[in-house]
N, C-alpha and C positions, 0 to 999 in steps of 0.2 A: 935362834930362839925368838919367839914372838913375845912382845911386851903387851900383855893383855890390858894393863892399866892404860897404856897409850891408846890402844884400840878403843877402849871404852870412852876415853876422853874425845877421840876423834868422831866416834859414832853418836855420842850423846845428843848433839843438836838434832840429828835425824830422828832418833828415838823420841825426843820431846816433841818435835814437829808432828810425827805420826800420831802420838797420843793426843795432842791438841786438836788435830784434824780428824781423829777417830778412824784412822786408816792403817793399813798394813804396809810393810816395806818388802820389796823383793830382794832376793839374795844378790842380784846384780846391782841394785841400788845401794845396798849396804856395802858391798865390795868397793864400789866407786867412791863411797864416802870415806871408808877407812883407808883405802888405797894400798899401794905396795907396802909390804910384800904379799898381801893377800889378793886373791882373785875370787870370783864367785864360787869356784869349786872348793876353795880352801876355807871359806868363811865359816862353814859349819864346824868343821873339825878343829880349827885353830882359834876360833873366836867364840862361836855360839856355845859350844860345849862348856868351855871354862866360864863363860858369862852365866849360863844357866845354873851351873854349880854354885857360883857366887851368889846369885839371886836366892837360891834355896837356902844356902848357909846363913844368909842375912835375914831370912824370913820375908823377902820381898816378892812381889809378883814376878813371874818369869818373862823378862823382856824378850826372850827368844820367841815367844808366841806371836810377836809382831812380824816376824820374818817368814815370808811365804815364797813359794815357787811362782814364777810369772805365769806359767801355763795353767796352773790349777787354782791359784789363789789360796792355797792351803800350805801348811808347812811340809817340808820334806819328811820322809819316813823316819829319819834320825831324830826328829823332835820328840817322837813318842817313846824313844828309848827301847831297850831290849824287852821290856814288859809292858806293852801298850794296854790301855784300859779296854774294857769290853766295848766301849763306845768311844773310839778315838776322836771322832768329829766333835762329840759333846765335850770331851776333856779339853780339846783345843779351844772350842768356843768359850768354855768357862774360863780358861787361862787367859785368853785374849780379852774378855770382858773385864776380868780382874786387873789386867795390865792397863787397859784404857781408862779405868775408873780411878786408878791410884794417883795421888798428887805428887808426881815426880818433881824433885827440886830442879832448879835451873842449872845447877852443876851436878856432875855425877855424884850419886849418893856415896859418901865416904865408906860405907859398909861394903861397897862393890870393889873398892880399890885395896890392893895389898898393903898391909901395914908397912910404914916406912922404917 
């Protein structure tokens, strides 16, 4: 079982750096930061899906919008979910802008971590 709280804590500095620099993160870069047991192929299913759900439940911008494919510079198809919008590029651009503009705290937002 993957400890999503631990993954959030390990990835947080990378998310903050990306926001500060106004850039995106590749799946490979994120997998390298969170490290084993995840690799770039597992990052979406085992980390980004739960993280996105936690962001939505907390009313926060979707941090997953920061994570993109190296070859396209856009998120993988899974980011759009089973019911993509009529304009998925616009939906992603809006989510990315919201994420980059948000004043993320220096430590992971407590609303993203499971209650102890």
